[in-house]
NUTORPA-164689 format. One line per 5 residues: number of its first residue (from 0); their letters; for each residue x, y, z of N, C-alpha, C. Coordinates in nm, 3 decimals, padded with zeros to 5 digits. Example, Ala and Ser with C-alpha at 12.3 -4.5 7.8 and 13.67 -1.06 7.14 Angstrom:
<pts>
0) as) 01.319:-00.569:00.780:01.230:-00.450:00.780:01.320:-00.330:00.780 ~ 01.285:-00.225:00.708:01.367:-00.106:00.714:01.290:00.003:00.787
</pts>
This chain:
<pts>
0) mlrsi) 00.311:00.892:-01.296:00.294:00.885:-01.152:00.408:00.806:-01.088 ~ 00.450:00.696:-01.152:00.560:00.618:-01.097:00.686:00.701:-01.089 ~ 00.710:00.785:-01.190:00.828:00.870:-01.187:00.822:00.964:-01.068 ~ 00.705:01.017:-01.040:00.690:01.105:-00.923:00.722:01.030:-00.795 ~ 00.676:00.908:-00.786:00.704:00.828:-00.667:00.853:00.800:-00.658
5) dcgar) 00.913:00.761:-00.771:01.055:00.730:-00.771:01.140:00.851:-00.732 ~ 01.100:00.970:-00.775:01.175:01.091:-00.740:01.169:01.117:-00.590 ~ 01.059:01.087:-00.528:01.045:01.111:-00.385:01.073:00.989:-00.300 ~ 01.110:00.878:-00.364:01.128:00.753:-00.292:01.268:00.736:-00.233 ~ 01.353:00.831:-00.253:01.488:00.823:-00.199:01.489:00.884:-00.058
10) pdapf) 01.523:00.805:00.040:01.525:00.859:00.177:01.616:00.981:00.194 ~ 01.713:01.000:00.104:01.801:01.116:00.115:01.746:01.238:00.042 ~ 01.631:01.223:-00.024:01.568:01.335:-00.096:01.510:01.434:00.004 ~ 01.513:01.564:-00.030:01.453:01.662:00.060:01.303:01.635:00.078 ~ 01.257:01.648:00.198:01.116:01.633:00.233:01.062:01.491:00.215
15) wafgd) 01.150:01.391:00.203:01.104:01.252:00.189:01.037:01.207:00.319 ~ 00.930:01.132:00.304:00.862:01.072:00.419:00.810:00.936:00.377 ~ 00.842:00.833:00.454:00.802:00.698:00.415:00.650:00.686:00.406 ~ 00.577:00.759:00.489:00.430:00.753:00.486:00.374:00.811:00.357 ~ 00.434:00.922:00.311:00.389:00.982:00.185:00.418:00.889:00.068
20) eagar) 00.535:00.830:00.070:00.569:00.735:-00.037:00.473:00.616:-00.036 ~ 00.444:00.563:00.081:00.354:00.448:00.092:00.214:00.484:00.040 ~ 00.165:00.603:00.076:00.034:00.646:00.028:00.032:00.660:-00.123 ~ 00.138:00.717:-00.180:00.146:00.733:-00.326:00.151:00.596:-00.394 ~ 00.223:00.503:-00.335:00.231:00.368:-00.394:00.095:00.297:-00.388
25) cnlav) 00.022:00.316:-00.281:-00.113:00.257:-00.272:-00.205:00.318:-00.377 ~ -00.196:00.450:-00.396:-00.275:00.515:-00.501:-00.240:00.459:-00.638 ~ -00.111:00.443:-00.664:-00.067:00.387:-00.792:-00.118:00.244:-00.808 ~ -00.118:00.167:-00.701:-00.168:00.030:-00.707:-00.315:00.028:-00.749 ~ -00.395:00.118:-00.694:-00.537:00.125:-00.730:-00.553:00.165:-00.877
30) vrlhe) -00.475:00.263:-00.922:-00.482:00.306:-01.062:-00.448:00.189:-01.154 ~ -00.341:00.119:-01.122:-00.302:00.004:-01.205:-00.408:-00.105:-01.202 ~ -00.470:-00.123:-01.091:-00.577:-00.223:-01.081:-00.693:-00.185:-01.172 ~ -00.730:-00.059:-01.173:-00.839:-00.012:-01.261:-00.801:-00.025:-01.408 ~ -00.670:-00.023:-01.436:-00.623:-00.043:-01.574:-00.603:-00.192:-01.604
35) eeldg) -00.646:-00.277:-01.510:-00.636:-00.422:-01.522:-00.492:-00.470:-01.537 ~ -00.402:-00.403:-01.465:-00.261:-00.441:-01.461:-00.231:-00.500:-01.323 ~ -00.269:-00.623:-01.301:-00.253:-00.684:-01.170:-00.106:-00.696:-01.130 ~ -00.021:-00.733:-01.224:00.123:-00.739:-01.192:00.176:-00.602:-01.153 ~ 00.131:-00.498:-01.221:00.172:-00.362:-01.187:00.120:-00.320:-01.051
40) tvdal) 00.002:-00.369:-01.017:-00.056:-00.342:-00.884:00.036:-00.400:-00.777 ~ 00.077:-00.523:-00.798:00.166:-00.589:-00.701:00.299:-00.515:-00.693 ~ 00.355:-00.478:-00.809:00.483:-00.406:-00.810:00.475:-00.274:-00.733 ~ 00.366:-00.201:-00.751:00.350:-00.073:-00.681:00.336:-00.093:-00.531 ~ 00.267:-00.199:-00.491:00.235:-00.221:-00.350:00.345:-00.293:-00.272
45) rpvld) 00.432:-00.366:-00.340:00.532:-00.448:-00.270:00.614:-00.370:-00.168 ~ 00.670:-00.252:-00.200:00.747:-00.180:-00.098:00.664:-00.144:00.025 ~ 00.536:-00.120:00.008:00.449:-00.089:00.121:00.431:-00.214:00.208 ~ 00.406:-00.326:00.144:00.386:-00.450:00.220:00.513:-00.496:00.290 ~ 00.629:-00.451:00.239:00.757:-00.489:00.300:00.800:-00.396:00.414
50) lppaq) 00.721:-00.292:00.442:00.756:-00.205:00.554:00.756:-00.283:00.685 ~ 00.850:-00.255:00.773:00.848:-00.322:00.903:00.724:-00.280:00.982 ~ 00.673:-00.368:01.068:00.551:-00.336:01.143:00.557:-00.203:01.218 ~ 00.672:-00.162:01.266:00.683:-00.036:01.340:00.653:00.085:01.252 ~ 00.662:00.071:01.121:00.635:00.183:01.030:00.494:00.178:00.971
55) rnrgi) 00.418:00.080:01.005:00.282:00.066:00.950:00.184:00.148:01.032 ~ 00.190:00.278:01.013:00.101:00.366:01.088:-00.041:00.359:01.034 ~ -00.130:00.426:01.101:-00.272:00.420:01.065:-00.298:00.461:00.920 ~ -00.236:00.570:00.876:-00.256:00.616:00.740:-00.213:00.514:00.636 ~ -00.101:00.448:00.661:-00.052:00.347:00.567:-00.143:00.225:00.567
60) vvsaq) -00.186:00.183:00.683:-00.277:00.067:00.692:-00.409:00.097:00.620 ~ -00.463:00.217:00.641:-00.588:00.256:00.575:-00.569:00.258:00.422 ~ -00.456:00.309:00.376:-00.428:00.311:00.232:-00.418:00.169:00.176 ~ -00.352:00.080:00.248:-00.342:-00.060:00.203:-00.480:-00.126:00.201 ~ -00.562:-00.094:00.299:-00.698:-00.150:00.302:-00.782:-00.100:00.186
65) rvhra) -00.754:00.021:00.138:-00.824:00.073:00.021:-00.790:-00.011:-00.103 ~ -00.664:-00.053:-00.114:-00.624:-00.142:-00.223:-00.695:-00.276:-00.207 ~ -00.705:-00.325:-00.086:-00.773:-00.451:-00.057:-00.918:-00.446:-00.106 ~ -00.988:-00.338:-00.074:-01.127:-00.323:-00.118:-01.136:-00.316:-00.270 ~ -01.046:-00.242:-00.332:-01.047:-00.230:-00.479:-01.022:-00.366:-00.544
70) lghsr) -00.934:-00.445:-00.485:-00.909:-00.580:-00.537:-01.037:-00.663:-00.533 ~ -01.113:-00.649:-00.426:-01.236:-00.725:-00.411:-01.343:-00.690:-00.512 ~ -01.332:-00.571:-00.573:-01.430:-00.527:-00.672:-01.377:-00.534:-00.815 ~ -01.252:-00.577:-00.830:-01.191:-00.579:-00.963:-01.229:-00.704:-01.040 ~ -01.209:-00.698:-01.169:-01.234:-00.816:-01.253:-01.138:-00.930:-01.218
75) artsh) -01.022:-00.894:-01.168:-00.919:-00.993:-01.137:-00.939:-01.059:-01.001 ~ -01.045:-01.023:-00.929:-01.061:-01.067:-00.790:-01.056:-01.218:-00.770 ~ -01.090:-01.296:-00.873:-01.090:-01.442:-00.856:-00.957:-01.506:-00.896 ~ -00.864:-01.426:-00.947:-00.735:-01.483:-00.987:-00.654:-01.522:-00.864 ~ -00.566:-01.615:-00.882:-00.482:-01.664:-00.773:-00.398:-01.549:-00.716
80) larel) -00.339:-01.468:-00.803:-00.254:-01.358:-00.758:-00.334:-01.256:-00.678 ~ -00.454:-01.222:-00.724:-00.537:-01.126:-00.651:-00.577:-01.181:-00.515 ~ -00.611:-01.307:-00.508:-00.648:-01.367:-00.378:-00.528:-01.367:-00.283 ~ -00.409:-01.399:-00.334:-00.289:-01.396:-00.250:-00.260:-01.255:-00.199 ~ -00.274:-01.158:-00.288:-00.248:-01.019:-00.249:-00.350:-00.972:-00.145
85) reeia) -00.474:-01.005:-00.164:-00.577:-00.967:-00.066:-00.547:-01.030:00.071 ~ -00.504:-01.155:00.071:-00.470:-01.222:00.196:-00.351:-01.154:00.264 ~ -00.251:-01.118:00.185:-00.134:-01.052:00.242:-00.172:-00.916:00.301 ~ -00.258:-00.843:00.232:-00.302:-00.714:00.284:-00.385:-00.734:00.411 ~ -00.468:-00.837:00.414:-00.550:-00.864:00.533:-00.462:-00.893:00.655
90) qyapa) -00.347:-00.954:00.633:-00.253:-00.985:00.741:-00.164:-00.867:00.776 ~ -00.172:-00.760:00.699:-00.080:-00.647:00.708:-00.097:-00.562:00.833 ~ -00.219:-00.541:00.873:-00.244:-00.452:00.987:-00.180:-00.509:01.113 ~ -00.126:-00.422:01.196:-00.065:-00.470:01.320:-00.169:-00.535:01.411 ~ -00.124:-00.626:01.494:-00.214:-00.695:01.587:-00.280:-00.596:01.682
95) tppat) -00.206:-00.493:01.724:-00.260:-00.389:01.809:-00.281:-00.264:01.725 ~ -00.401:-00.210:01.722:-00.423:-00.090:01.642:-00.331:00.024:01.685 ~ -00.281:00.101:01.590:-00.194:00.213:01.628:-00.269:00.315:01.712 ~ -00.198:00.380:01.799:-00.258:00.482:01.884:-00.303:00.599:01.799 ~ -00.418:00.656:01.832:-00.467:00.771:01.757:-00.424:00.901:01.824
100) tlpr) -00.388:00.894:01.951:-00.339:01.013:02.021:-00.216:00.974:02.100 ~ -00.135:01.071:02.126:-00.015:01.046:02.206:-00.052:01.043:02.354 ~ 00.013:00.954:02.429:-00.015:00.952:02.575:00.035:01.081:02.639 ~ -00.027:01.121:02.746:00.015:01.243:02.818:00.136:01.216:02.902
</pts>
């Protein structure tokens, strides 16, 4: 799965989209979490968490929140790293919710 993400993670690649890459990285983070690879979870999610606020659209925020929920149910949930990651994800959403429709 990581290879698939890496192949599509180049902005110069045909059909690349930062939102698709972010969603794939969030999915990979959840898979790694289920495999009890907390460091791998962080590695998969870091590029998503580093996106500038202007690129944090609703789909990306929802995907990051899915990782947040999975962290809360994981065996690692009480570890220092898991708590830090959950806090960072909680702070991730923009202060103003993204618009769901375009203005007329």
